[in-house]
C-alpha positions as CSV (number, residue, x, y, z in Angstrom):
1,M,123.6,95.5,89.0
2,E,123.2,99.3,90.3
3,A,124.5,100.7,93.3
4,F,121.7,100.7,96.2
5,P,119.8,104.3,96.1
6,V,122.6,106.3,98.8
7,I,120.0,109.5,99.7
8,D,122.1,112.3,101.6
9,M,119.8,114.6,103.3
10,E,122.0,117.3,103.8
11,K,122.2,117.4,100.0
12,L,118.4,118.6,100.0
13,N,119.8,122.4,101.3
14,G,122.0,123.9,98.6
15,E,122.3,123.2,94.3
16,E,122.1,119.7,94.5
17,R,118.8,119.7,95.3
18,P,117.7,118.3,91.9
19,M,120.1,115.9,91.9
20,T,118.7,114.5,95.1
21,M,114.7,115.0,94.0
22,E,115.8,113.0,91.1
23,M,118.0,109.6,92.9
24,I,115.0,109.9,95.2
25,K,112.2,109.3,92.3
26,D,114.5,106.8,90.7
27,A,115.0,104.7,94.2
28,C,110.4,105.2,94.2
29,E,110.5,104.0,90.8
30,N,113.0,101.5,90.4
31,W,113.8,99.9,94.7
32,G,111.0,100.4,96.5
33,F,114.0,100.8,98.6
34,F,116.6,103.3,99.8
35,E,118.7,104.4,102.7
36,L,119.4,108.1,104.2
37,V,122.1,109.9,105.9
38,N,122.2,112.6,107.3
39,H,118.1,112.8,107.7
40,G,118.5,115.0,111.5
41,I,118.5,112.2,114.0
42,P,121.2,112.9,115.9
43,H,123.7,109.7,116.7
44,E,123.6,109.4,120.1
45,L,120.0,109.5,120.5
46,M,120.7,106.4,118.2
47,D,123.0,105.2,120.4
48,M,121.0,105.1,123.1
49,V,117.7,103.6,121.1
50,E,120.0,100.5,120.2
51,R,121.8,100.0,123.6
52,L,117.8,99.7,125.2
53,T,116.4,97.6,122.7
54,K,120.0,95.2,123.2
55,E,119.0,95.0,127.0
56,H,115.9,94.6,126.8
57,Y,116.2,91.4,124.4
58,K,119.1,89.8,126.9
59,R,116.7,90.5,129.7
60,C,113.1,90.0,128.4
61,M,112.8,88.3,125.2
62,E,116.1,86.5,124.8
63,Q,114.7,82.6,126.8
64,R,111.5,83.5,125.7
65,F,112.7,82.9,122.0
66,K,114.7,79.9,122.6
67,D,111.8,78.2,124.9
68,M,110.4,78.7,121.1
69,V,112.7,77.0,119.9
70,A,112.7,74.3,121.3
71,S,108.5,73.7,121.8
72,K,108.8,73.7,117.8
73,G,111.8,71.7,118.0
74,L,113.8,74.1,114.9
75,V,117.1,73.6,116.0
76,A,116.4,69.2,114.5
77,A,115.0,71.0,111.6
78,Q,115.8,68.4,108.5
79,S,114.2,70.3,105.7
80,E,113.0,73.6,104.9
81,V,110.7,75.5,107.9
82,D,108.0,77.7,105.9
83,D,105.0,78.7,108.7
84,V,107.9,79.9,111.2
85,D,110.2,82.7,111.0
86,W,113.6,82.8,113.4
87,E,112.7,86.5,114.9
88,S,112.1,87.6,118.1
89,T,109.7,91.0,118.3
90,F,107.8,92.8,119.7
91,F,105.9,95.9,119.3
92,L,105.6,100.0,120.1
93,R,103.2,101.8,119.5
94,H,103.6,106.2,119.0
95,L,100.4,107.6,117.2
96,P,97.4,108.5,118.1
97,V,99.2,107.7,121.8
98,S,102.9,107.4,121.9
99,N,104.7,105.3,124.9
100,I,108.2,106.1,123.2
101,S,110.8,109.3,123.8
102,D,111.8,111.8,120.9
103,F,112.8,109.4,118.9
104,A,110.0,109.0,118.0
105,L,109.0,112.7,117.6
106,K,111.9,112.7,115.4
107,L,110.8,109.2,113.2
108,E,107.1,110.6,112.7
109,K,108.8,114.1,111.3
110,L,111.3,112.5,108.9
111,A,108.1,110.1,108.0
112,E,106.4,113.3,107.3
113,Q,109.0,114.9,105.8
114,L,110.1,112.2,103.6
115,L,105.5,112.1,102.1
116,D,106.7,115.8,101.0
117,L,109.3,115.2,99.2
118,L,107.2,112.5,97.2
119,C,104.4,114.8,96.9
120,E,106.4,116.4,94.9
121,N,108.9,114.3,92.9
122,L,104.5,112.7,91.9
123,G,103.6,116.4,91.1
124,L,100.5,116.3,93.3
125,E,100.3,119.3,96.3
126,K,102.5,119.6,99.6
127,G,100.3,117.3,102.1
128,Y,98.3,115.5,99.9
129,L,99.5,111.6,101.2
130,K,99.5,113.3,105.0
131,K,95.6,114.1,104.0
132,V,94.8,110.8,102.6
133,F,97.2,108.8,105.5
134,H,95.0,111.2,107.7
135,G,91.3,110.6,108.5
136,S,88.9,110.7,111.1
137,E,91.7,110.0,113.6
138,G,95.0,110.5,112.3
139,P,98.1,108.3,110.9
140,T,98.9,105.6,112.9
141,F,102.5,105.3,113.9
142,G,104.0,102.1,115.4
143,T,107.2,100.6,115.7
144,K,108.2,96.6,115.4
145,V,111.7,95.9,116.9
146,S,113.6,92.7,115.9
147,N,115.7,90.4,117.0
148,Y,117.8,87.5,114.7
149,P,120.1,85.7,117.1
150,P,123.2,83.1,115.8
151,C,121.1,80.5,113.7
152,P,122.0,76.8,113.4
153,K,120.6,76.3,110.3
154,P,120.7,79.5,108.1
155,N,119.6,77.4,105.1
156,L,116.3,75.8,106.3
157,I,115.1,78.8,108.2
158,K,114.4,82.3,107.1
159,G,114.6,85.9,109.6
160,L,111.9,86.7,108.3
161,R,109.9,85.3,104.8
162,P,109.6,86.9,101.7
163,H,106.8,89.6,102.1
164,T,105.6,92.9,101.1
165,D,105.0,95.4,103.9
166,A,100.9,96.5,104.1
167,G,101.5,100.4,105.1
168,G,102.4,103.5,104.0
169,I,106.6,104.6,104.3
170,I,108.0,101.8,107.1
171,L,111.4,103.8,108.4
172,L,114.1,101.5,109.6
173,F,116.9,101.5,112.0
174,Q,119.0,98.4,111.2
175,D,122.5,96.4,113.4
176,D,125.2,98.4,111.2
177,K,127.1,94.5,112.1
178,V,125.1,92.4,111.6
179,S,123.0,92.3,107.9
180,G,120.7,89.9,106.3
181,L,117.9,92.1,105.1
182,Q,117.4,91.5,101.0
183,L,114.9,92.8,98.5
184,L,113.5,91.5,95.3
185,K,114.9,93.4,91.9
186,D,114.6,92.6,88.8
187,G,114.1,88.4,89.9
188,Q,117.5,89.0,92.1
189,W,117.4,88.7,95.6
190,V,119.6,92.4,96.6
191,D,121.6,93.1,100.4
192,V,120.2,95.9,102.1
193,P,124.1,96.9,103.0
194,P,123.9,97.9,106.4
195,M,125.3,101.1,107.1
196,R,126.0,103.0,111.3
197,Y,123.9,105.6,111.7
198,S,121.3,105.0,109.0
199,I,117.8,105.1,107.9
200,V,116.6,102.4,105.1
201,V,113.3,103.2,104.1
202,N,110.9,101.4,102.1
203,L,107.2,102.1,100.9
204,G,104.2,100.5,101.3
205,D,101.1,98.5,99.6
206,Q,99.4,101.6,100.8
207,L,101.8,104.4,98.9
208,E,101.9,101.7,95.7
209,V,97.5,102.1,95.7
210,I,97.3,105.7,95.8
211,T,100.4,106.1,93.3
212,N,98.3,104.1,91.3
213,G,101.6,101.9,90.5
214,K,104.8,104.3,89.9
215,Y,105.5,103.8,93.0
216,K,105.9,99.6,94.0
217,S,106.0,97.6,97.1
218,I,108.7,95.6,97.2
219,E,108.9,92.0,98.5
220,H,112.0,91.6,101.1
221,R,112.8,89.1,103.9
222,V,116.0,88.6,106.4
223,I,118.6,85.9,105.9
224,A,119.5,84.1,109.2
225,Q,123.3,83.4,110.3
226,T,124.8,82.0,112.3
227,D,126.6,84.5,113.6
228,G,126.1,88.0,115.2
229,N,122.8,89.1,116.6
230,R,121.0,91.3,114.5
231,M,118.5,94.0,115.0
232,S,116.3,95.6,113.6
233,I,114.0,98.4,114.6
234,A,111.2,99.3,111.9
235,S,108.4,102.2,112.2
236,F,105.5,101.9,110.5
237,Y,104.3,105.6,109.4
238,N,100.4,104.5,108.8
239,P,97.1,105.8,107.2
240,G,94.8,105.9,110.4
241,N,92.1,102.8,110.8
242,D,89.1,105.1,108.7
243,A,91.3,106.3,106.5
244,I,90.2,105.7,102.5
245,I,92.4,104.4,100.2
246,Y,92.7,104.6,96.4
247,P,95.1,106.0,93.5
248,A,95.2,109.7,93.7
249,P,92.5,111.3,90.6
250,E,95.5,113.3,89.2
251,L,97.6,110.0,88.9
252,V,95.5,108.7,87.5
253,E,94.7,111.2,84.8
254,R,97.7,111.5,84.0
255,S,99.2,107.4,83.5
256,E,100.0,106.5,80.2
257,E,96.6,103.5,80.4
258,N,95.2,106.2,81.4
259,G,93.1,104.0,83.7
260,Q,93.2,103.4,87.6
261,E,94.7,99.6,88.0
262,Y,93.9,99.4,92.0
263,P,90.8,99.5,94.3
264,K,89.3,102.0,96.8
265,F,89.3,100.9,100.2
266,V,89.5,101.1,103.9
267,F,92.6,101.2,105.6
268,D,92.0,99.0,108.3
269,D,89.7,96.5,105.7
270,Y,93.2,96.2,103.9
271,M,95.2,94.9,107.4
272,K,92.5,92.8,107.9
273,L,93.1,91.2,104.8
274,Y,96.6,91.3,105.0
275,A,96.9,89.3,108.0
276,G,95.8,85.9,106.9
277,L,98.2,86.7,103.8
278,K,100.9,88.8,104.5
279,F,103.7,86.0,103.2
280,Q,101.7,85.2,100.2
281,A,101.5,87.9,96.6
282,K,100.2,91.1,97.2
283,E,98.5,91.2,93.8
284,P,95.6,89.1,95.1
285,R,95.1,91.2,97.7
286,F,94.3,93.7,96.1
287,K,92.2,91.4,93.6
288,A,90.6,90.7,97.2
289,I,89.8,93.5,98.5
290,K,88.5,94.8,95.1
291,T,86.6,92.2,94.9
292,M,85.3,93.4,99.2
293,E,84.0,96.6,97.6
294,K,81.8,95.2,94.6
295,S,80.5,92.8,96.7
296,T,79.2,95.5,100.2
297,V,77.8,97.8,96.7
298,S,76.3,94.9,94.8
299,L,74.8,93.4,98.4
300,G,72.7,97.0,99.4
301,G,74.6,97.0,102.8
302,P,76.6,100.4,104.6
303,I,79.0,101.5,101.4
304,A,82.3,101.0,103.0
305,F,84.2,102.0,100.3
306,A,82.6,105.1,99.5
């Protein structure tokens, strides 16, 4: 198995830029994930966010999680549990209005830098992806903070069940001591290695649609562990709710199949569909949203996808 792709962002500023861009291209086409080092977010800021996150879990979330586990009888489970995750979460929203600190601003800037790097590799004009994400009120950006406490039966309960992410580009600040995140590559589950002060990047369903399948959103999961409490801070840079998502015409023209493989839709419509189908395969979601598009047009109602 190839080594998990690790991208040194500092190398984008010198003679190693072409090689680094090629590494990003390969990661997007063949992994859907990569890990960033030297990304410009100060280590002291990451230390502070980690400390505050862990303190909040101990103070506000730990007992609530224990109560949930007890109410569902998870500790006594004798067979595989497939309708709940061994995960404690809370959410922070940054855009359109931010309710967190400098960390969110730096993540937002990094996400937009990455989108432009993707545009460069795809041969799209600079800013194309940000423009598509914008909608009428700008992109949405929020953070899911998760803790995965020690699990007595990791063989029966997943930390987080397999899924792809619905949105745009996801930036993950994960625990560097407790592992658990895995992605599915070539039919095998591959560990995403914990690295101190790194940011893990993965591509969501919207980028698969916009790139007409050149880049793919990849199924991933979290394996519960018997020891250690894994921290995960995943920030989702997504299209605005009314953004219209469709394959970039330039990429459709260049595709070997010479056709548009993916539907055109309003992002919020896709998210409503995703809410009930998150842990199912993405392909039926794409087919369902395409059917919704056709039925809207054939009924003569408002053409929400135009």
